[in-house]
C-alpha positions in Angstrom: -7.8 -116.2 124.7 -5.2 -113.5 124.5 -6.5 -111.9 121.3 -9.7 -110.5 122.8 -7.8 -109.2 125.8 -5.5 -107.2 123.6 -8.4 -105.7 121.6 -10.8 -105.0 124.4 -9.0 -101.9 126.0 -9.0 -99.9 122.7 -12.7 -100.6 122.3 -13.4 -99.5 125.9 -11.4 -96.4 125.4 -13.3 -95.6 122.2 -16.6 -96.0 124.0 -15.4 -93.8 126.9 -14.3 -91.1 124.6 -17.5 -91.4 122.6 -19.6 -91.0 125.7 -17.5 -88.1 126.9 -17.9 -86.5 123.5 -21.6 -86.9 123.5 -21.8 -85.4 127.0 -19.7 -82.4 126.1 -21.8 -81.9 123.0 -25.0 -82.1 125.1 -23.5 -79.6 127.5 -22.6 -77.3 124.7 -26.2 -77.5 123.5 -27.7 -76.6 126.9 -28.5 -72.9 127.4 -26.9 -71.0 130.2 -28.5 -68.8 132.9 -26.4 -65.8 134.1 -28.9 -64.1 136.3 -27.1 -64.8 139.6 -26.5 -62.1 142.2 -23.6 -61.7 144.7 -25.2 -64.1 147.1 -25.1 -66.8 144.5 -28.9 -66.7 144.2 -29.8 -67.5 140.5 -33.3 -66.4 139.4 -33.9 -68.2 136.1 -37.7 -68.1 136.3 -39.9 -67.0 133.4 -37.1 -67.6 130.8 -38.8 -70.1 128.5 -36.2 -72.8 129.2 -37.1 -76.3 127.9 -34.1 -78.0 129.6 -32.3 -77.3 132.8 -29.9 -74.5 132.0 -26.2 -74.4 133.1 -25.4 -72.1 136.0 -22.4 -71.5 138.2 -21.4 -74.4 140.4 -21.3 -72.0 143.3 -25.0 -71.4 143.2 -26.9 -71.7 146.5 -30.4 -70.9 145.2 -31.7 -71.9 141.8 -35.2 -70.8 140.8 -36.3 -72.5 137.6 -40.1 -71.9 138.1 -42.5 -70.9 135.3 -40.5 -72.4 132.4 -41.2 -75.3 130.0 -38.8 -77.9 131.3 -40.1 -81.4 130.7 -37.2 -83.6 131.9 -34.4 -83.6 134.5 -31.5 -85.9 133.5 -28.9 -87.4 135.7 -26.3 -84.8 134.4 -28.3 -81.7 134.6 -27.6 -80.9 138.3 -24.2 -82.5 138.7 -21.6 -80.3 140.3 -24.1 -78.4 142.4 -23.2 -79.9 145.8 -23.5 -76.5 147.4 -27.1 -75.9 146.2 -29.5 -75.2 149.1 -32.8 -74.3 147.3 -34.1 -75.7 144.0 -37.5 -74.7 142.6 -39.0 -76.4 139.5 -42.4 -75.1 140.2 -44.9 -74.6 137.3 -43.0 -76.3 134.5 -44.0 -79.3 132.4 -42.0 -81.9 134.2 -43.1 -85.4 133.4 -39.8 -87.3 133.8 -37.0 -87.1 136.4 -34.1 -89.5 136.3 -33.7 -91.6 139.4 -30.3 -90.1 140.1 -31.2 -86.5 139.1 -30.8 -85.2 142.7 -28.1 -87.6 143.8 -25.4 -85.0 143.9 -27.4 -82.4 145.8 -26.0 -83.3 149.3 -26.7 -79.8 150.7 -30.2 -79.3 149.3 -32.6 -78.0 152.0 -35.7 -77.0 149.9 -37.1 -78.7 146.8 -40.2 -77.5 145.0 -41.7 -79.8 142.3 -45.3 -78.5 142.5 -47.6 -77.7 139.5 -46.0 -80.1 137.0 -47.0 -83.2 135.1 -45.4 -85.9 137.3 -47.6 -89.0 137.3 -45.3 -91.4 139.2 -43.1 -90.4 142.2 -39.9 -92.3 142.5 -38.6 -92.9 146.0 -35.0 -93.0 144.6 -35.2 -89.2 144.0 -34.8 -88.6 147.7 -32.3 -91.2 148.8 -29.3 -88.8 148.9 -31.2 -85.8 150.2 -30.4 -86.2 153.8 -30.3 -82.4 154.4 -33.7 -81.7 152.8 -36.1 -79.8 155.1 -38.9 -78.6 152.7 -40.5 -80.7 150.0 -43.4 -79.6 147.8 -45.1 -82.2 145.6 -48.5 -80.4 145.3 -50.6 -80.3 142.1 -49.2 -83.1 140.1 -51.3 -85.8 138.4 -50.2 -88.8 140.5 -52.9 -90.9 142.0 -50.8 -92.5 144.7 -47.5 -91.8 146.4 -46.3 -95.2 145.2 -45.6 -98.6 146.8 -42.4 -97.6 148.5 -41.9 -95.3 151.5 -41.0 -92.0 149.9 -39.7 -90.0 152.8 -37.9 -92.5 155.0 -34.4 -91.1 154.1 -35.5 -87.5 154.7 -34.4 -87.4 158.3 -34.3 -83.5 158.4 -37.7 -83.0 156.7 -39.8 -80.4 158.5 -42.3 -79.2 155.9 -44.1 -81.5 153.5 -46.7 -80.8 150.9 -48.3 -83.3 148.6 -51.6 -84.2 146.9 -53.7 -82.9 144.0 -57.1 -83.3 142.5 -55.8 -86.6 141.1 -54.8 -88.1 144.4 -57.0 -91.1 145.3 -55.3 -92.9 148.1 -52.9 -92.5 151.1 -51.5 -95.5 152.9 -49.3 -96.1 155.9 -46.3 -97.1 153.8 -46.5 -93.9 151.8 -45.6 -91.6 154.7 -43.9 -93.9 157.0 -40.6 -92.8 158.5 -41.6 -89.2 159.2 -41.1 -88.5 162.8 -42.0 -84.8 163.1 -43.1 -81.9 161.0 -43.6 -78.2 161.5 -46.0 -78.1 158.6 -48.0 -80.7 156.6 -50.2 -79.9 153.6 -52.4 -82.5 152.0 -54.6 -81.8 149.0 -57.1 -84.5 148.8 -60.3 -83.0 147.4 -61.0 -86.2 145.5 -59.4 -88.7 147.9 -61.2 -92.1 148.0 -59.1 -94.3 150.2 -57.3 -93.5 153.4 -55.6 -96.1 155.6 -56.5 -95.1 159.2 -53.5 -94.2 161.2 -51.4 -93.3 158.1 -50.8 -89.7 159.4 -51.1 -90.5 163.1 -47.4 -91.4 163.6 -46.3 -87.9 162.6 -45.6 -86.3 166.0 -45.0 -83.6 166.9 -47.0 -81.8 164.2 -47.1 -78.0 164.2 -49.5 -76.9 161.5 -51.6 -79.2 159.2 -53.4 -78.0 156.1 -56.1 -80.4 154.8 -58.1 -79.7 151.6 -60.9 -82.3 151.8 -63.8 -80.9 149.8 -65.0 -84.2 148.5 -64.6 -86.4 151.6 -66.5 -83.8 153.8 -69.4 -84.1 151.3 -69.4 -87.7 150.3 -67.1 -89.7 152.5 -67.3 -88.4 156.1 -65.7 -91.5 157.5 -62.6 -90.9 155.5 -62.5 -87.3 156.5 -63.1 -88.2 160.2 -60.2 -90.7 160.1 -57.8 -88.1 158.6 -58.9 -85.3 160.9 -58.7 -87.5 163.9 -55.1 -88.6 163.0 -53.8 -85.1 162.9 -55.7 -83.5 165.7 -53.6 -82.8 168.8 -54.1 -80.2 171.4 -50.9 -78.3 170.3 -51.5 -78.7 166.6 -53.0 -75.9 164.4 -55.5 -77.6 162.1 -56.4 -75.6 159.0 -59.2 -77.0 156.8 -59.7 -75.7 153.3 -62.4 -75.7 150.6 -65.3 -77.0 152.7 -69.0 -76.8 151.9 -70.8 -77.6 155.1 -74.3 -78.1 153.7 -75.5 -81.0 155.7 -75.4 -82.3 159.2 -73.2 -85.3 158.0 -70.6 -82.8 156.7 -70.0 -81.8 160.3 -69.4 -85.3 161.6 -65.5 -85.2 161.1 -65.4 -82.3 163.6 -66.5 -84.8 166.3 -63.2 -86.7 165.9 -61.3 -83.4 166.3 -63.4 -82.6 169.4 -62.5 -85.9 171.0 -58.8 -85.0 170.6 -59.5 -81.8 172.5 -58.4 -79.6 169.6 -57.5 -76.1 170.6 -56.6 -74.3 167.3 -58.9 -74.5 164.3 -59.0 -72.5 161.1 -61.5 -72.9 158.2 -60.5 -71.4 154.9 -62.9 -70.9 151.9 -65.9 -72.2 153.7 -69.6 -72.1 152.8 -72.0 -72.5 155.8 -75.5 -71.8 156.9 -77.1 -70.7 160.2 -78.1 -74.3 161.0 -74.6 -75.6 160.4 -73.2 -72.9 162.6 -75.4 -74.0 165.5 -74.4 -77.6 164.9 -70.8 -76.7 164.8 -71.1 -74.9 168.2 -72.9 -77.9 169.6 -70.2 -80.3 168.3 -67.4 -78.2 169.9 -69.4 -77.8 173.1 -67.0 -78.1 176.0 -64.0 -78.5 173.8 -61.0 -76.3 175.0 -61.1 -74.5 171.6 -59.0 -71.3 172.2 -58.5 -70.1 168.6 -61.2 -70.1 165.9 -60.7 -68.6 162.5 -62.9 -68.3 159.4 -61.1 -66.9 156.4 -63.1 -66.6 153.2 -66.5 -67.6 154.5 -69.9 -67.3 152.8 -72.8 -67.3 155.2 -76.2 -68.3 154.1 -78.5 -67.1 156.8 -79.5 -64.3 159.1 -77.2 -64.9 162.1 -79.8 -66.7 164.2 -77.5 -68.9 166.3 -79.2 -68.4 169.7 -80.2 -72.1 169.8 -76.7 -72.9 170.9 -76.9 -70.6 173.9 -76.4 -73.5 176.3 -73.1 -74.6 174.8 -69.9 -74.1 176.7 -67.1 -72.2 175.0 -65.4 -70.7 177.9 -62.0 -71.6 176.5 -62.5 -69.5 173.4 -59.8 -66.8 173.5 -59.6 -65.5 169.9 -62.1 -65.2 167.1 -60.8 -64.3 163.7 -63.1 -63.5 160.8 -61.8 -62.2 157.4 -63.3 -61.9 153.9 -66.8 -62.6 155.1 -69.8 -62.5 152.7 -73.3 -62.5 154.1 -75.7 -63.3 151.3 -78.7 -61.8 153.1 -76.9 -58.9 154.8 -80.1 -56.8 155.1 -81.8 -59.6 157.1 -78.9 -60.2 159.3 -79.8 -59.8 163.0 -77.7 -58.3 165.7 -75.5 -60.4 168.0 -77.5 -59.5 171.1 -78.5 -63.1 171.5 -74.9 -64.3 171.4 -73.9 -63.0 174.8 -73.1 -66.6 175.8 -70.4 -66.6 173.1 -69.1 -63.0 173.0 -68.4 -62.7 176.7 -65.3 -65.0 176.5 -62.9 -63.9 173.7 -60.1 -61.5 174.5 -59.3 -61.0 170.8 -61.8 -60.4 168.1 -60.9 -59.6 164.4 -63.6 -58.9 161.8 -61.7 -57.9 158.7 -63.1 -57.0 155.3 -66.6 -58.2 156.3 -68.6 -55.2 155.2 -69.2 -54.0 158.8 -70.6 -50.5 158.9 -71.6 -50.5 162.5 -71.3 -52.6 165.7 -74.1 -51.6 168.0 -73.1 -50.3 171.4 -75.2 -53.1 173.0 -72.9 -55.6 171.3 -69.9 -53.8 172.5 -71.2 -54.2 176.1 -71.3 -58.0 175.6 -67.5 -58.0 174.9 -66.6 -57.8 178.5 -63.2 -59.5 178.3 -62.2 -57.9 175.0 -58.5 -56.7 174.9 -57.9 -56.7 171.1 -60.3 -55.5 168.5 -59.6 -55.4 164.8 -62.3 -53.9 162.5 -60.0 -53.0 159.6 -61.0 -52.8 156.0 -64.7 -52.3 156.7 -67.3 -49.5 156.2 -67.1 -47.6 159.5 -67.6 -43.8 159.4 -67.2 -41.2 162.1 -70.9 -41.5 162.9 -71.1 -45.3 163.1 -67.8 -45.4 165.0 -69.4 -43.3 167.7 -72.1 -46.0 168.0 -69.5 -48.8 168.1 -67.5 -47.1 170.8 -70.6 -46.1 172.7 -69.9 -42.3 172.2 -66.7 -42.5 174.1 -68.1 -43.7 177.4 -65.2 -46.2 177.8 -67.4 -49.2 177.5 -64.5 -51.5 176.4 -62.7 -50.9 179.6 -60.1 -53.6 179.1 -59.3 -52.8 175.5 -55.6 -52.5 174.8 -55.3 -52.7 171.0 -57.8 -51.1 168.6 -57.4 -51.4 164.8 -59.9 -49.4 162.7 -57.6 -48.9 159.7 -58.9 -49.0 156.1 -62.4 -47.5 156.9 -64.1 -44.3 155.9 -63.1 -42.1 158.9 -62.2 -38.5 158.3 -62.1 -36.7 161.6 -59.0 -37.3 163.8 -60.6 -35.2 166.5 -63.6 -37.5 166.7 -61.4 -40.6 167.0 -59.3 -39.1 169.8 -62.4 -38.1 171.7 -64.0 -41.6 171.4 -60.9 -43.4 172.7 -59.8 -41.0 175.4 -61.7 -42.9 178.1 -60.3 -46.3 177.1 -58.0 -46.3 180.1 -56.0 -49.3 179.1 -55.5 -48.5 175.4 -51.9 -48.8 174.3 -52.0 -49.4 170.6 -54.2 -47.5 168.1 -54.2 -48.1 164.3 -56.2 -45.6 162.4 -54.2 -45.8 159.1 -55.6 -45.8 155.6 -58.4 -43.4 156.4 -59.2 -40.0 155.0 -57.6 -37.6 157.5 -56.7 -34.4 155.6 -55.8 -32.2 158.6 -54.7 -32.5 162.2 -56.3 -30.3 164.9 -54.1 -28.3 167.3 -55.1 -30.3 170.3 -56.6 -33.7 170.9 -57.5 -35.7 174.0 -55.9 -39.1 174.2 -55.7 -41.8 176.9 -52.6 -41.4 179.0 -51.7 -45.1 178.3 -51.4 -44.7 174.5 -47.9 -45.8 173.3 -48.4 -46.8 169.7 -50.2 -44.7 167.1 -50.4 -45.4 163.3 -51.8 -42.7 161.1 -50.0 -43.9 157.9 -51.5 -43.7 154.4 -53.7 -40.7 155.1 -53.6 -37.2 153.6 -52.0 -35.3 156.4 -50.0 -32.1 155.4 -48.8 -31.0 158.8 -48.1 -32.3 162.3 -49.5 -30.4 165.3 -49.4 -30.8 169.1 -52.5 -33.0 168.6 -50.2 -36.0 168.8 -49.8 -37.3 172.4 -46.4 -36.9 174.1 -46.7 -40.4 175.6 -46.1 -42.1 172.3 -43.2 -44.5 172.0 -44.0 -45.6 168.4 -45.4 -43.3 165.7 -46.1 -44.2 162.1 -46.8 -41.3 159.8 -45.7 -43.0 156.6 -47.2 -42.2 153.2 -48.7 -38.8 154.0 -47.9 -35.4 152.5 -45.6 -34.2 155.3 -42.5 -32.1 154.6 -41.6 -31.1 158.2 -41.8 -32.4 161.7 -41.6 -29.8 164.5 -42.9 -31.4 167.6 -41.1 -32.6 170.7 -41.9 -36.2 171.6 -39.6 -37.1 174.5 -40.8 -40.7 174.9 -40.7 -41.7 171.2 -38.4 -44.6 170.4 -39.6 -45.4 166.9 -40.6 -43.0 164.2 -41.7 -44.0 160.7 -41.9 -41.2 158.1 -41.4 -43.1 154.8 -43.3 -42.0 151.7 -43.5 -38.3 152.6 -41.8 -35.2 151.2 -39.0 -34.5 153.7 -36.0 -32.7 152.3 -33.9 -33.3 155.5 -33.9 -35.3 158.6 -36.0 -34.0 161.5 -34.2 -32.3 164.3 -32.9 -35.0 166.6 -33.1 -33.0 169.8 -36.9 -33.3 169.6 -36.6 -37.0 170.1 -34.1 -37.6 172.9 -35.0 -41.3 173.2 -35.4 -42.2 169.5 -33.8 -45.5 168.5 -35.3 -46.3 165.1 -36.0 -43.8 162.3 -37.5 -44.8 159.0 -37.5 -42.0 156.4 -37.4 -44.0 153.2 -38.8 -42.8 149.9 -38.9 -39.1 150.6 -37.1 -36.3 148.8 -34.0 -36.4 151.0 -30.9 -35.2 149.1 -28.3 -35.8 151.8 -27.7 -36.0 155.6 -24.5 -35.5 157.5 -22.7 -36.6 160.7 -23.9 -33.5 162.5 -27.5 -34.5 161.6 -27.1 -37.9 163.1 -25.2 -36.5 166.1 -28.3 -34.6 167.2 -29.9 -38.1 167.8 -28.4 -39.1 171.1 -29.7 -42.7 171.1 -30.4 -43.5 167.4 -29.3 -47.0 166.6 -31.2 -47.9 163.4 -31.6 -45.6 160.4 -33.6 -46.5 157.3 -33.2 -43.7 154.8 -32.8 -45.5 151.5 -34.8 -44.9 148.3 -34.4 -41.2 148.5 -33.1 -38.7 145.9 -29.6 -38.3 147.1 -27.3 -35.7 145.7 -23.9 -37.5 145.4 -21.7 -34.5 146.1 -18.3 -34.9 147.6 -19.4 -34.1 151.2 -22.2 -36.7 151.3 -20.3 -39.4 149.4 -17.2 -39.0 151.7 -19.4 -39.0 154.8 -21.3 -42.1 153.7 -18.2 -44.1 152.7 -16.0 -43.1 155.6 -18.4 -42.7 158.5 -21.2 -45.0 157.6 -19.4 -47.8 155.7 -16.1 -47.9 157.5 -16.6 -46.4 160.9 -20.2 -47.8 161.2 -21.4 -44.8 163.1 -24.9 -45.8 162.2 -26.6 -49.1 161.4 -28.5 -49.0 158.1 -31.0 -51.8 158.4 -32.5 -51.3 155.0 -29.1 -52.1 153.3 -26.5 -49.9 151.8 -27.6 -50.8 148.3 -30.8 -48.9 148.7 -28.9 -45.6 148.9 -28.7 -44.6 145.3 -27.6 -41.4 143.6 -30.2 -39.2 141.9 -27.8 -36.5 140.9 -25.6 -35.6 139.1 -27.1 -37.2 136.1 -24.0 -39.3 135.2 -24.2 -41.0 138.6 -27.9 -41.6 138.6 -28.9 -45.0 139.8 -25.5 -45.9 141.2 -25.1 -47.0 144.8 -23.6 -44.2 147.0 -21.2 -46.6 148.6 -19.6 -47.5 145.3 -19.3 -44.0 143.8 -15.8 -42.6 143.1 -15.5 -38.8 142.7 -12.3 -37.2 141.4 -10.6 -34.1 142.9 -12.2 -32.0 140.1 -15.7 -33.0 141.4 -14.8 -32.6 145.1 -12.8 -29.3 145.0 -14.2 -27.6 141.9 -13.6 -24.0 143.1 -10.1 -24.8 144.3 -9.4 -26.7 141.1 -10.6 -23.9 138.9 -8.6 -21.3 141.0 -5.4 -23.4 140.8 -6.0 -24.2 137.1 -6.5 -20.5 136.3 -3.4 -19.6 138.3 -1.4 -22.2 136.6 -2.8 -21.2 133.2 -1.9 -17.6 133.9 1.6 -18.5 134.9 2.0 -20.8 131.9 0.6 -18.0 129.7 3.0 -15.5 131.1 5.9 -17.9 130.6 4.8 -18.7 127.1 4.5 -15.0 126.3 8.0 -14.3 127.7 9.3 -17.2 125.7 7.6 -16.0 122.6 8.9 -12.5 123.2 12.4 -13.8 123.6 12.0 -15.8 120.5 10.6 -12.8 118.7 7.4 -14.7 117.9 5.3 -11.6 118.2 7.6 -9.8 115.8 7.3 -12.7 113.3 3.5 -12.6 113.6 3.4 -8.9 113.2 5.7 -9.0 110.2 3.9 -11.9 108.7 0.6 -10.1 108.9 2.0 -6.9 107.5 3.8 -8.8 104.7 0.6 -10.6 103.8 -1.4 -7.4 103.8 1.2 -5.6 101.8 1.6 -8.6 99.5 -2.1 -8.6 98.6 -1.9 -4.9 97.9 1.2 -5.4 95.8 -0.4 -8.2 93.8 -3.4 -5.9 93.1 -1.1 -3.1 92.0 0.8 -5.5 89.7 -2.4 -6.5 87.9 -3.3 -2.9 87.5 0.0 -1.7 86.1 1.1 -4.9 84.3 0.0 -3.6 80.9 1.1 0.0 81.4 4.6 -0.2 82.7 7.3 -2.9 83.2 7.4 -4.7 86.5 11.0 -3.8 87.3 11.7 0.0 87.3 14.9 0.3 89.3 18.2 -1.4 89.4 18.4 -1.2 93.1 16.5 -0.1 96.1 18.7 1.6 98.6 17.8 1.0 102.3 19.7 3.3 104.6 19.4 5.3 107.8 18.6 8.9 107.6 21.7 9.6 109.5 23.7 8.0 106.7 22.0 10.0 104.0 25.0 12.2 103.5 27.1 9.2 102.4 24.4 7.9 100.1 23.8 11.3 98.5 27.5 12.3 98.3 29.1 9.0 97.4 26.6 6.3 96.3 24.2 8.1 94.2 26.7 10.2 92.2 28.9 7.1 91.7 26.1 4.9 90.4 23.7 7.3 88.7 26.3 9.8 87.3 29.3 7.6 86.7 32.6 9.1 85.5 35.4 7.3 83.7 38.2 7.2 86.2 40.8 6.8 83.3 39.9 9.7 81.0 43.2 9.4 79.1 42.6 5.8 78.2 40.8 5.7 74.9 40.0 1.9 75.2 38.2 2.1 78.5 34.5 1.2 78.4 32.2 4.0 79.6 30.4 3.1 82.9 26.7 2.4 82.7 24.3 4.6 84.7 22.1 2.8 87.2 18.7 3.8 88.4 18.3 3.8 92.2 15.2 3.9 94.3 15.5 6.2 97.3 12.7 6.7 99.7 13.2 10.5 99.8 12.4 11.0 96.1 10.7 7.8 94.8 8.1 6.9 97.5 4.6 8.0 96.5 3.3 10.6 98.9 0.0 9.8 100.6 0.5 6.0 100.3 1.0 3.7 103.2 4.7 3.5 103.9 4.7 -0.2 104.1 3.1 -0.4 100.7 5.9 2.0 99.5 8.5 -0.3 101.0 7.1 -3.4 99.4 6.5 -1.8 96.1 10.1 -0.4 96.0 11.6 -3.8 96.9 9.4 -5.6 94.3 10.2 -3.0 91.5 14.0 -3.2 92.1 16.3 -5.9 90.8 18.5 -5.6 93.9 18.1 -4.4 97.4 21.2 -2.7 98.9 21.3 -2.4 102.7 23.7 0.3 104.0 24.5 -1.4 107.3 25.7 0.7 110.2 24.8 1.3 113.8 22.5 4.0 112.6 20.8 1.5 110.3 20.1 -1.0 113.1 18.6 1.7 115.3 16.3 3.1 112.6 12.8 1.7 112.7 12.1 2.2 109.0 15.4 0.6 108.0 14.4 -2.4 110.1 11.0 -2.5 108.4 12.8 -2.5 105.0 15.2 -5.2 106.3 12.2 -7.2 107.6 10.3 -7.2 104.3 13.4 -8.0 102.4 13.8 -10.9 104.8 10.3 -12.2 103.9 10.8 -11.6 100.2 14.0 -13.7 100.2 11.8 -16.7 101.0 8.8 -15.8 99.0 9.8 -18.2 96.3 10.1 -15.6 93.5 13.3 -13.8 94.4 16.9 -14.9 94.1 19.2 -14.9 97.1 21.6 -12.5 95.1 18.9 -9.8 95.2 20.3 -8.6 98.5 23.6 -6.7 98.7 25.0 -5.8 102.0 27.3 -2.8 102.4 29.0 -2.2 105.8 29.8 1.5 106.3 31.5 0.6 109.5 32.8 -2.6 110.9 29.9 -4.9 112.1 29.9 -8.5 113.0 27.1 -11.0 112.3 26.2 -11.0 116.0 25.3 -7.3 115.7 22.4 -8.2 113.4 19.2 -8.8 115.6 18.6 -12.4 116.2 15.1 -12.3 114.8 16.6 -11.8 111.4 18.0 -15.4 111.5 17.9 -15.8 107.8 19.8 -12.6 107.1 22.3 -13.5 109.9 22.8 -16.8 108.1 23.0 -15.0 104.8 25.6 -12.6 106.2 27.6 -15.6 107.3 27.4 -17.4 104.0 27.5 -14.5 101.5 30.3 -12.0 100.8 29.4 -8.5 101.7 31.1 -5.2 100.8 32.9 -3.0 103.3 33.3 0.7 102.8 37.1 1.3 102.8 38.4 4.2 104.8 41.5 4.3 102.6 40.8 6.3 99.4 43.1 4.1 97.3 40.8 1.1 97.8 37.5 2.9 97.0 37.8 2.4 93.3 37.9 -1.4 93.9 34.9 -1.0 96.1 32.9 0.7 93.4 34.0 -1.8 90.8 32.8 -4.7 93.0 29.5 -3.0 93.7 28.9 -2.4 90.0 29.6 -6.0 89.3 27.1 -7.1 92.0 24.4 -4.8 90.5 25.1 -5.8 87.0 22.1 -7.5 85.3 22.2 -10.6 83.2 21.6 -8.6 80.1 24.6 -6.5 80.9 26.8 -9.5 81.3 25.8 -10.9 77.9 
């Protein structure tokens, strides 16, 4: 008994490690999605994922719609306890693990629509106590299953289920739901419905029922469902109906019994006879809102047979996307006075209306709201509709004729000027190309919308009574009109280069000037608006110069002098090019960008000072002298090399034993002592028969040996190169002589040319001189003077013989020594 116990723990540990290894391997194989923004909203849709990808555990919204995910395992969503919204819409889901959503404690919205789920498991929703929205539409399940699906969803407020495959709905399927703001049921092919299944859902805000098949073939089922969801305060929306027979209208009797008040029919096909029967069925019903959206009418509009019906409660009629098959046979509504006299709101949108006869307008005695947008009205037919401006619709407060073929703003103003209660006028999306200088308007007009037209200018035609004016998406580039009562102004999509002058709108609170060509605005621009609270100026072409960036970041972002309701991220730089597309609030500009003129001035000043200091330093270090000498040496060197090649075959390279460099003021010493002693030597011991006669030396003197007409520098270089030695007669006169200094300079360069021996230079001091007396720029010669023995001219006559003897030894050639 003990042996299995001792071997069991290692086996369990091995299995645990094996499972963990398999899980880590599976995680490593899963793709990742990194498309998450700063609000932890991860948009991973349309990414061709076949499994649930890994995202950050901090994600609050995860959109996986329009992928190819076929399965959700129990590990795919672990660690996402903070997730609020999960969308798996439009995938290929066919299998979901029973514990797949168990860790999503905070999930509020789950979308599983448009997948391949055939069986719905009630265990999916056991832990989703915070779920408020659930969408199960368009999956191939036939039933919601034997167990109550939604009993644990105590916070559920919006529920959508059903598809073309759904065949039955029972009480157990939807039990446990107390109240819903919205219920959508797609049951076009529904065959079985347990009466009362939906009746317990109360209160019920909006219910959408798609019951195409039951209305045609199973009216009792449709009646039961419609009766269960019809309450006086519930908005009932029926979709995909073909009301072809009298039986197809029977379900409305159940709704009428419940005193339904709000009814909408979407995507409906109906004939004249069915319209009459519908009016008869709803006779006396307190129906206040009736909507037909997407209706195809087969008939001529002859509904006068229902003239005895009572629809006094009818307050609003809404018609949109109406198609009349026999439009040219359609009669007027003159026989429908019994119906048109009650509504206060009438909307006929995108119905191909080109005229409403004045006689029909007279029938709308209680009309306060009229919407004829997206039709075919012209200036001429509008005159007929509004009875040539006689003020027929005396109670009309809101008129919407946007999206028609109107072209004259003057005509519109004249037609509405006698509508004494008109406050809102929408004439947008028409073809107004110009605005007259003056226009009559009703004194009650407060809201005017002329957006998406072709206006180029604004004139005093606009009424001064306006509180809200919308001129978006025109061709305006200026606004010079005083509107003292205006509180909201919308100018987006125009060509404004700057904000309008604020003093023209003393009561303005909201200004929208998005998508213009605004380059910047400043605190002074905003200060002219005394009551402005909300500015929307994003999506413009902002020039991110220092003034604007500093104003935006300091005054707008930090001090909050103005509220930007369109978000700071919509304020993007358009220039300069390197900042294009970056948010103004996150731009950093250097001092070079912000103070360019000052920076350039200071930089130039500093550069000038540094340049002057460098020049002084170079002058003190004799750098200019070195450059000058280097250039002269190179130039002379090239000339010397050329001369060498020319005379190489005609004369020897060395012509003199020594080149004598001396000052003109020391010429007497050279001519009287040096030259005679070296060129015309005498034996000092004439009586001594064994004495060796002194050799005569050839000396190069500038007075006699320089070629006339030649550049003096070339003469100096040539003399130095053609001489075995260079003898400098140093004295104060020498150091002050410019030509002597040139000769000393070139000798200095020649010493380090690489072809001349250091012994080629001989220094003779005519008078006492120290090394420090030599100019500092001749650093090599100063060093040479400190390291080489030089000759001093003795003042004592007895020592001069020794001087000449030493000088001859220094000038002696190698051949002489041998």
